[in-house]
C-alpha positions in Angstrom: 23.9 -11.9 -0.8 20.7 -10.3 -2.2 19.6 -6.7 -0.9 18.2 -7.2 2.5 15.2 -4.1 2.0 13.0 -5.0 -0.8 10.5 -2.2 -2.3 8.5 -2.3 1.1 10.8 -3.1 3.7 12.3 -6.3 4.7 10.1 -9.3 4.3 10.1 -13.3 4.1 8.7 -16.4 6.0 8.8 -15.7 9.6 11.3 -17.6 11.7 13.0 -18.8 8.5 13.9 -15.7 6.3 13.0 -13.3 9.0 14.1 -14.4 11.9 14.2 -12.8 15.4 17.9 -12.3 15.3 17.4 -10.7 12.1 14.6 -8.1 13.6 16.9 -7.6 16.6 19.6 -6.6 14.2 17.3 -4.3 12.3 16.0 -2.6 15.5 19.8 -2.1 16.6 20.9 -0.8 13.1 18.0 1.7 12.7 18.6 3.0 16.1 22.1 3.8 15.3 21.3 5.5 11.8 18.2 7.2 12.6 18.4 8.3 16.3 19.1 12.0 16.5 22.3 13.6 18.0 20.8 15.4 20.5 21.9 14.6 24.1 19.6 16.8 25.9 16.6 14.3 25.2 16.2 10.6 24.9 15.7 9.1 21.4 12.3 7.4 20.7 10.8 5.0 18.2 7.1 4.2 17.5 6.7 0.5 17.1 3.3 -1.2 15.7 2.2 -4.3 14.1 -0.3 -6.6 12.6 -2.4 -9.3 14.5 -0.4 -12.1 12.8 1.1 -14.6 15.3 4.8 -14.0 14.6 4.2 -10.4 14.9 4.9 -11.0 18.8 8.0 -12.9 18.6 9.2 -10.0 16.3 7.8 -7.1 17.8 9.9 -8.1 21.1 13.1 -8.7 18.9 13.0 -5.2 17.3 12.4 -3.8 20.7 15.2 -5.4 22.1 17.3 -4.1 19.3 16.1 -0.7 19.7 16.7 -0.6 23.7 20.2 -2.0 23.5 20.9 1.1 21.7 19.4 3.4 24.1 16.2 4.0 22.1 13.0 4.2 23.9 10.2 1.9 22.2 6.9 3.7 22.1 4.5 0.5 21.7 1.1 1.2 19.9 0.1 -2.3 19.5 -2.1 -3.7 16.5 -2.6 -0.8 14.1 -2.4 -0.2 10.4 0.8 0.7 8.8 -0.3 4.3 8.0 -1.3 4.9 11.9 2.3 3.9 12.7 3.6 6.4 10.1 1.2 9.3 11.3 2.1 8.6 14.9 5.8 8.7 14.1 5.1 12.6 13.1 2.3 12.9 15.9 4.4 11.6 18.8 7.8 13.8 17.3 9.5 10.5 17.6 12.8 9.7 15.6 11.6 6.8 13.4 8.8 4.4 13.4 8.9 0.6 12.9 5.8 -1.5 11.6 5.9 -5.2 11.6 3.7 -6.4 9.2 3.7 -8.5 5.6 0.6 -6.6 4.3 -1.9 -8.6 2.0 1.2 -11.6 2.1 -0.1 -15.1 3.9 0.1 -15.6 7.2 3.4 -17.5 7.8 5.1 -14.3 6.0 6.1 -11.2 7.8 7.9 -8.1 7.4 9.5 -5.0 8.9 9.2 -1.5 7.5 10.9 1.7 9.0 9.4 5.0 8.8 11.8 7.8 9.1 11.3 11.4 10.7 7.7 12.7 10.2 6.7 9.2 9.1 8.3 9.0 5.6 9.5 6.0 4.0 13.4 5.6 3.7 15.2 6.4 0.6 17.6 3.9 -0.7 20.5 5.4 0.7 19.3 5.2 4.0 18.3 1.5 3.7 21.5 0.6 2.3 23.4 2.3 5.4 21.1 0.6 7.9 21.9 -2.9 6.0 25.5 -2.3 6.4 25.2 -1.5 10.1 23.2 -5.1 10.4 26.2 -6.9 8.9 28.6 -4.9 10.7 27.2 -6.0 13.8 26.7 -4.2 17.4 28.9 -1.5 18.6 29.5 0.0 22.2 26.3 -0.3 24.0 24.7 2.1 26.6 24.6 0.7 30.2 22.5 1.6 33.0 19.9 4.5 32.5 21.2 4.6 29.0 19.1 1.5 28.0 16.3 2.4 26.4 12.5 1.7 27.9 9.6 0.3 26.6 6.6 2.6 27.0 2.7 1.4 26.1 1.0 4.4 23.9 -2.5 3.9 25.6 -4.1 6.7 23.3 -2.6 5.6 20.2 -5.8 4.4 18.3 -7.6 7.3 19.6 -5.1 9.7 18.1 -5.1 7.9 14.9 -8.8 8.0 14.6 -9.0 11.5 15.2 -6.5 12.0 12.3 -8.4 9.8 9.7 -11.7 11.8 10.7 -10.1 14.7 9.1 -10.9 12.9 5.6 -14.6 13.1 6.0 -16.0 16.0 3.9 -19.6 15.0 4.4 -21.4 13.2 7.1 -22.4 9.6 6.2 -25.5 9.1 7.9 -27.8 6.7 6.0 -25.0 5.1 3.9 -24.7 1.3 4.9 -21.3 -0.1 4.3 -19.8 -3.6 4.7 -16.2 -3.5 5.6 -13.9 -6.4 5.0 -10.9 -6.1 7.9 -9.1 -9.2 6.4 -8.3 -10.5 10.2 -5.9 -7.8 9.9 -4.8 -4.6 11.5 -7.9 -2.6 10.7 -10.2 -4.9 12.6 -10.9 -2.5 15.1 -9.7 1.0 13.6 -11.4 0.7 10.4 -15.1 0.0 11.8 -14.9 2.6 14.2 -13.5 5.4 11.9 -16.7 4.8 9.5 -19.2 4.6 12.6 -17.6 7.9 13.9 -18.4 9.3 10.5 -21.8 8.5 10.6 -22.1 5.0 8.5 -24.0 1.9 9.4 -21.2 -0.4 9.5 -21.2 -4.2 9.0 -18.1 -5.5 9.6 -16.8 -9.0 8.6 -13.3 -10.9 9.0 -12.8 -8.7 11.9 -11.7 -11.5 14.5 -8.3 -11.9 14.2 -6.6 -14.9 16.1 -3.0 -14.7 14.7 -3.5 -17.5 12.3 -6.5 -16.3 9.9 -5.2 -12.7 8.5 -5.4 -12.4 4.8 -6.9 -16.1 4.7 -9.4 -15.9 2.1 -10.6 -12.4 2.8 -9.6 -8.8 2.5 -8.7 -6.9 -0.7 -7.1 -10.0 -2.3 -10.0 -12.1 -1.9 -13.4 -9.9 -2.8 -15.6 -12.7 -3.0 -16.8 -12.7 0.3 -17.4 -9.0 0.3 -19.3 -9.2 -2.8 -21.6 -11.7 -1.4 -22.0 -9.9 2.0 -23.1 -6.4 0.2 -25.8 -8.2 -1.7 -26.9 -10.0 1.2 -27.1 -6.9 3.4 -28.2 -4.8 0.4 -25.6 -2.4 1.2 -24.8 0.7 -0.7 -21.0 -0.3 -0.8 -18.4 -2.5 0.6 -14.9 -1.9 1.3 -12.0 -4.4 1.6 -8.5 -3.7 3.2 -5.6 -6.0 3.5 -3.7 -7.0 6.5 -2.0 -3.7 7.6 -4.7 -1.8 5.9 -2.8 0.5 3.7 -4.9 -0.8 0.8 -8.6 -0.1 0.2 -10.6 -1.8 -2.5 -14.6 -1.2 -3.0 -17.6 -3.3 -4.1 -20.8 -1.3 -5.6 -24.1 -2.3 -4.5 -24.6 -4.5 -7.4 -21.8 -6.6 -6.1 -19.0 -5.4 -8.7 -15.5 -4.6 -7.8 -14.3 -0.9 -8.1 -10.6 -1.4 -8.3 -7.8 1.2 -7.3 -7.9 2.8 -10.7 -11.7 3.5 -10.6 -11.5 4.9 -6.9 -8.6 7.3 -8.2 -10.9 8.4 -10.9 -13.5 9.1 -8.5 -11.4 10.8 -5.9 -9.4 12.8 -8.8 -12.8 14.0 -10.0 -13.8 14.9 -6.6 -10.7 17.0 -6.0 -10.6 18.8 -9.3 -14.4 20.1 -8.8 -13.1 21.4 -4.9 -10.0 22.8 -6.5 -7.7 20.5 -4.2 -6.2 18.7 -7.0 -2.6 20.1 -7.4 -1.4 21.2 -10.8 -4.5 19.2 -12.0 -2.6 15.9 -11.9 -3.1 12.4 -10.7 -0.1 10.2 -10.3 -0.3 6.5 -11.2 2.0 3.5 -11.8 2.5 1.8 -15.4 0.3 -0.9 -14.3 -2.7 1.6 -14.0 -5.7 0.6 -17.0 -5.6 2.7 -19.8 -9.4 3.3 -19.0 -7.9 5.4 -16.3 -6.0 7.7 -18.8 -8.7 7.9 -20.9 -11.0 9.0 -18.3 -8.8 11.8 -16.9 -8.1 12.9 -20.3 -11.7 13.6 -21.0 -11.7 15.6 -17.6 -8.5 17.4 -18.6 -6.3 16.0 -15.9 -2.9 15.2 -16.5 -1.7 11.6 -15.4 2.2 11.3 -14.4 3.2 7.8 -14.6 5.8 5.9 -12.4 7.3 2.5 -12.1 5.2 -0.2 -10.0 5.5 0.4 -6.4 4.0 2.8 -4.0 7.3 4.2 -3.0 7.7 5.4 -6.6 4.2 7.0 -6.5 5.2 8.8 -3.1 8.6 10.2 -4.6 6.8 11.7 -7.6 4.0 13.0 -5.2 6.7 14.6 -3.2 8.8 15.8 -6.3 6.1 17.5 -8.0 3.9 18.6 -5.0 1.1 16.8 -6.3 -2.1 16.0 -4.0 -3.4 12.6 -5.2 -1.7 9.3 -6.5 -2.2 5.5 -6.3 -2.1 2.2 -7.6 -4.7 -0.2 -9.2 -4.2 -2.6 -6.0 -5.8 0.2 -3.7 -2.8 1.8 -2.5 -4.2 5.6 -2.7 -2.1 8.4 -1.2 -3.3 11.8 -0.5 -0.4 13.7 1.1 -2.4 16.1 2.8 -3.8 13.4 4.8 -1.0 11.2 5.4 2.7 10.2 4.2 1.7 7.0 2.8 -1.3 4.9 1.4 -4.0 4.7 4.0 -7.0 2.4 3.2 -9.2 4.0 6.1 -8.5 7.5 4.7 -9.8 6.2 1.3 -12.7 4.5 2.3 -13.7 7.5 4.3 -13.0 9.9 1.2 -14.9 7.5 -1.0 -18.1 7.5 1.2 -17.9 11.3 1.6 -18.2 11.6 -1.9 -21.1 9.4 -2.1 -22.9 11.4 0.5 -21.9 14.8 -1.0 -23.5 14.0 -4.5 -26.2 11.4 -3.1 -24.7 9.2 -6.1 -24.4 5.7 -6.0 -20.7 4.2 -6.1 -21.5 2.7 -9.6 -22.6 5.9 -10.8 -19.7 7.8 -9.4 -17.1 5.2 -11.0 -18.9 5.1 -14.8 -16.3 7.4 -15.9 -13.7 4.6 -15.6 -14.3 2.1 -18.4 -11.8 -0.6 -17.7 -10.2 -1.8 -20.9 -9.6 -5.8 -21.2 -6.1 -6.5 -19.9 -4.2 -9.4 -20.5 -0.8 -10.7 -18.7 1.4 -13.3 -19.5 4.6 -14.0 -17.3 7.7 -15.7 -19.4 10.9 -17.0 -17.9 14.0 -15.7 -19.6 17.5 -16.2 -19.2 18.3 -12.6 -18.6 15.3 -10.2 -17.8 17.4 -7.2 -18.1 18.0 -7.4 -21.7 14.9 -9.2 -23.3 13.2 -5.7 -24.0 16.0 -4.6 -26.3 16.3 -7.8 -28.3 15.5 -6.9 -32.1 13.2 -9.6 -32.6 11.1 -8.3 -29.1 11.2 -4.9 -30.1 9.9 -5.8 -33.8 7.2 -7.9 -32.3 6.0 -4.8 -30.0 6.2 -2.4 -32.6 3.9 -4.3 -35.0 1.4 -4.9 -32.1 1.6 -1.3 -31.2 0.9 -0.5 -34.8 -2.3 -2.7 -34.7 -3.7 -1.2 -31.4 -3.0 2.5 -32.3 -4.6 4.7 -29.9 -6.9 1.8 -28.9 -4.8 0.0 -26.8 -1.1 -0.2 -25.3 1.5 -2.7 -24.6 3.9 -2.9 -21.4 7.2 -5.2 -20.9 8.3 -5.1 -17.5 11.0 -7.4 -15.9 9.8 -8.9 -12.7 11.4 -7.6 -9.2 12.0 -10.9 -7.8 12.0 -13.5 -10.7 14.1 -14.0 -14.1 10.7 -13.1 -15.5 9.3 -10.6 -18.1 5.6 -9.7 -17.8 4.0 -9.1 -21.2 0.7 -7.1 -20.5 -1.6 -6.0 -23.4 -4.6 -3.8 -23.1 -7.3 -3.6 -25.9 -10.6 -2.8 -26.7 -11.8 -6.5 -26.4 -10.4 -9.5 -24.8 -9.6 -11.5 -28.0 -7.4 -8.7 -29.5 -5.4 -8.3 -26.2 -5.1 -12.4 -25.9 -3.8 -12.7 -29.4 -1.3 -9.9 -29.1 0.0 -10.9 -25.7 0.6 -14.6 -27.0 2.3 -13.0 -29.8 4.8 -10.6 -28.1 5.3 -13.4 -25.5 6.4 -16.1 -28.1 8.9 -13.4 -29.1 10.0 -13.0 -25.7 10.2 -16.8 -25.1 13.0 -17.1 -27.6 15.2 -15.7 -25.1 14.9 -18.3 -22.6 
């Protein structure tokens, strides 16, 4: 049996891979592993979800698991993932549970668990919870020892007050179109942006449980691009199903990805003296253009493996103040323990208001180099990169590129696939070199 936890919680098709029984077992196991030992006060877990239909079933099952172990479930309803992380700390809860499959399609769902203070769990803690899931229930409390369910009526207001701290300049006069992906941001994001002074046009903000991420949000930017042009807005912001991501569109309808957003925010924080150690944390998938822009500004880039958990680990280890991914997961530890799309949107618009500059002008230092990605199926993804023929092909391609590009070989986390990524000054060069390296990798099918 494979590991239950992936890079971002437990995820799968709801009612097939992620069943009510598994959700109950996860709730029970998390309660046993993460609940405090202080017998003088009741244990509490924050529980939130995105609006997908299966979330109702899974929320009920998780809460049943928690309460069966004597943990009170503080139900916050439909809120972004970063809101659940923040509220875990704000309510001084023992841990938090978010039920969401983020940007995945509606049939999927997931369970993310936050430890004390709203931090993501380390691998050892996840492994211990998984062991408890397989072990089954132990001796459970009776009578008054059973956990209770409490609805946190002030949860959204608390979260909105928190994200308001990200605003460094009023947004009066800015018009923004926000694509809420029919997801967890559908109420929170428009309210946060209006509270900061922006004129907000919300689209895809009518979740019905079935339409989350359906042709909208940060994985489908076309509707937002069209809406920005149609409304002659200053910018557009796109969130995913659980609103931990934020991508943008400038007034000309051009996509501004997570790399460009990080460049804008890093330069702003450097100017304000807020960029700790003058360092930005990014993953290996960030475009070379980000590295060149940061080099020009005298900012160091620390590179991690793909996945926001690795960005978070590096941020905490180095006490850095900004990191993120090309996909739009942006983390500012001073404002949250995980990526927060609403915070990112507020900071981005604050920079526009503060400088009275367009988003296109602010993002101009980020010149994206053409990037070609080829997935190659192989017999053993773990050994391919060390094969002599592959190493030779990579070395030859790197010699041709020099300082004008880069090559990355990365085994997939879920399939027997090696991803060949090449960046170069022009797309033809990137494609030719990617094909050449991919052919050497394919010899190991």
